[in-house]
N, C-alpha and C positions, 0 to 999 in steps of 0.2 A: 840320298841318291848317290851311288858310287860311280865316280867318273872313270870309265874303263877304256882301255885300248885293246881291241880284239882283232883277230884276223878278219880282213875284209873291211874293217872300218876303224879308224883312229882319228881323233880330233887333230893330232899333230900333222897328219897328212894333208888336212884341209888348208893348213897355213903354208907349208913349204911348196906345195903344188902351185900356190898363188905367188910364190917368190917372197914370202914373208917369214921373218924369224919370230919365234914366240917362246915364252917361258911359262911352263905349267908348274904351279906351286905344288900341286898334288894330283897324281893320277894313280890308277891301280893296274898292275900287270900280273898275269898269272905265271908263276915260275914253273920249273921242271917238276916240282912236287904238286903242281896244280893248286898252289896256295896263292891268294891275292896279296901282292906286295905293294905298299905305297912308295911311290918314287916322285922325285922332282925331275922334270925333263926340260932340257933346252934343245930346241930344234932350229937349225939354220940351213937355208937352201944353198946349193952349190951351183954356180954358173960357170960353165966351161966356155961356151960361146953363145952369143946372142942374148936375148932377153928372157928366155924360158929356162927355168932351173932344170938340171938334168938329174940331180940326186940331192941328198941332204945329209947333214951330220946330226946325229942324235946323241946327246950326252945325258946319261941317266945317273941319278944319285938315290940310293936307298935311304928313305927318311923314317924307317920304322922306329929307331931309337928316339928320334926327335919327337915323333908323335906320342910315344909312350911317356916321355918326359913331360910333354905338354898336357897329356891326359892326367898324369899324377899331379901336376901343378893346379889344373882346373879343379880336380877333386879336393885338393887341400884347401883351395880358396873357398869352395862351396861349403865344406864342413866347418872351416874356421868362421866363415861369415854367419852361418846358422847358429853357431855357438855364441857368437858375440851379440846377436840380435836380442836375446832374452834379457841379459843384464842391462843392456843399453835402454831397452824399452822400460825396464823397471826404474832406472835412473831418470828417464824422461818423465815418467808418471809422477815420481816424487817431486821433481823440480816444478812441474805444472801445479801440483797441489800447494807447494810453497809459494809460488808466484801468485796464486789466487787468494792467498791468505787463509786457506782452510786449516793450516797448522799453526796459525798465530800471525799477528800483524808484523810486517817487516818494516825496517827502516829504509830510507831511500837508498843508502849504500848497499844494504843487503839485497834489495830488489834488483839493483844493477848487476851485482855479482851473479845472482840466480839467472837473470836474463842472459848474461854472457855464457854461463854454463849450459843453459838450455839451447842456445844457438849452436854451441859446439857439439852437443849431443845430436841435434837434428842433422848437422853436417856429417857426423860420423855415420848416422843411420843411412843418409843418402849415399855415402861412399860404399857402405856394405851392400845396399840395394844394387848399385852399379856393378860392383864386383860379382854379385850373384848373376846379374843379367849377362855379363861377359862370359862367366863360366857356362851358363846355359847355352848361349849362342855358340861358343867355341866347341862345345861337346855335341852340337847338332841337335839339341833337345828343345830349341825355342819353338813353342807351339804356334802354328799358323792355322787359324780358324776363319776362313773367309765367310763373311756375312754382309748383309746390307747395312752400311754405316752412313749415318747422316753426318757428313764431313763438316758442314757449316756449323751444326750444333756442337760437334766435338770441339772445334776450334773456339766457339763461343764459351764453352765450359772452361777450357784451359785459360782463355783470356780473363774470365771472371776470377778464376783461382789465383791468378798472378796480378790482380788489380793493385794489391798493396805494394808490390815491387815496382809496378809502373808508376804509381803515385810518388814513390820515394825517388825515382829517377826523373820525374816530371816528363814521362813519356806517354804519348797518345797512341793507343793500339786500336787499329781499325780492321774489321773483317769484311773484305770485299768479295768473298766467294759468292758467286751468284746463286740465287735460289734454285735455278734450273740444274745446278750441279750438286745439289744437296746429297744425293745418295750415290755411294760408290761401294762396290763389292770388294772388301778387303778385310784385314784383321783389325778388329776394333781396338783391342788393348794395345797392339803395336802402333796403330795410327795415333792413339792418344799420347804414347811415349814420344813419338816423332814430334808432335805438336808442342808438347811440354818443353822438350829440349830446345827446339829452334826458336820458340817465342821467348823462353827464359834467356837464352843467349842474346837474342836481339835486344831485349830490354836492358840486360846487364851492361852491354857495351854501348849503350846510348844514354847520353845525359842531355835532357831537355830536347826531345826530338820526336820522331814518328816511327812507328812500326806498322807495316801494312801486310796483311795476309790476303792473297788472291789466288785465283785458279782459272784455267781455261782448258776446254776439252780438245782432243784431237781424235783421229780415227782409231788409234790403238790404245791410247792411254790418256790420263788426265794429268796436266802439269800444274803443280802448286808452287807458289812463291812466297817467301817470308823475307820482306825487305825492311832494312833499318837505315837510319841516317846517323849511325854511330861512328865508332873509332876506326872501323875497317881492320883488315888483316894485313900486316906487313908483307910485302912481296916475297921476301926471303923465307917466310914461314908458310906460304900458301900450299906448298906441295906436301906438308906434313899435317894438315888440318884434321884428317880422318884417322890419324895414327893413335894408338893407345897411349894414354897419359901425356899427350902433347898439349901444351898451352902456349899461345902466341906470346911473344916478348912484351907486347903492350898490355897483356892481361894483368901482369904483376903490378905495373905502374898504376893501373886503375883500381887495384885492390879488389878484384872480383874473385870470389871463391870458386872452387871447382876441382874435380879430380882429373880432368882431361880425358874422361871416358865417354862423355855424352855423345859427341859426334861419331865416335867409333861405333857405339851401340846403335845410333840412328842409321848410319850407313848400312850396317848389317841387317837391321830390321827391314829397311826399305828393299834391300836385295832379296831377302827371304820372301817378301811380298811380291817380288818380280819387277821391282822398279829400279830407278837410278837416282843418284843425288850428285849435285855439283854446285858451284857458286861463282859469283863475280864479286870482287871487292876492290875498293879504292881507299887507300890509307887516308884517314881523316874525313872521309865522305860517306862511308857506309858499306854495307854488305847485303847481297841478295842471295839467299839459298834457294835453289830450285830442286824439286824432287818430283818424280813421276810415279804414278801407280797405274798398272794396266787396267783396261776396261774389260773386266771379266763378266761373262754372261751368266 
């Protein structure tokens, strides 16, 4: 959907008339040639006397070249990722055959080397998948297919798939989503990706503790919570949590892997589904991520 500013209605007017400044990262205006031009816009109200704004300053910046560069970058990432997938899957298949002993018995040292190589290949596959998701999201091609989704069952499946990780960290994962809230109309694949990322992060940053998933309804949406008793996020890092490739300072000291793309992807999926995401965190005591999904009929 193209965000337009047209005669008679412009989102920018809604802000300055209320006396508020606002920055629009991307809007489209029609130029003299009747072509749509992408611009970044900063609007600020002007107060001459009293509390009501009398006019406003509009600062426009043509971002056509930036968008072309971003599109080229996304296309390159998409093509490169697809090309890398095939050889990596072949390497993974061969390593799994070796690990199972199908190509001959291994010594203990050989098995350890193959296990390390397999872990690295799995990590690279995950990075490629994340880069592809980012490319799809940023090109506006992420599919949103609303349907009746059993949320409790979806979270249970994700929890079961991450049971090995929970055991390794001595973490108890509990699903407290009430049965009455089982069905929500949203995108099933997107919801699963949200659950996988939030639960995986909660487990990885918790050593011997608890992770709790819960939900409660409101008039317009359903609020979900993923709470852990782990390391927490340093206060100086909290405003960067949803940025691409960002990892908190304490992530390195805990030796947790990751590309720093997970929460960026999750935030975008939730917004595509019409919801919001935010969090509370206390360093050394844990983090709670909240996200909402609209109640669609």
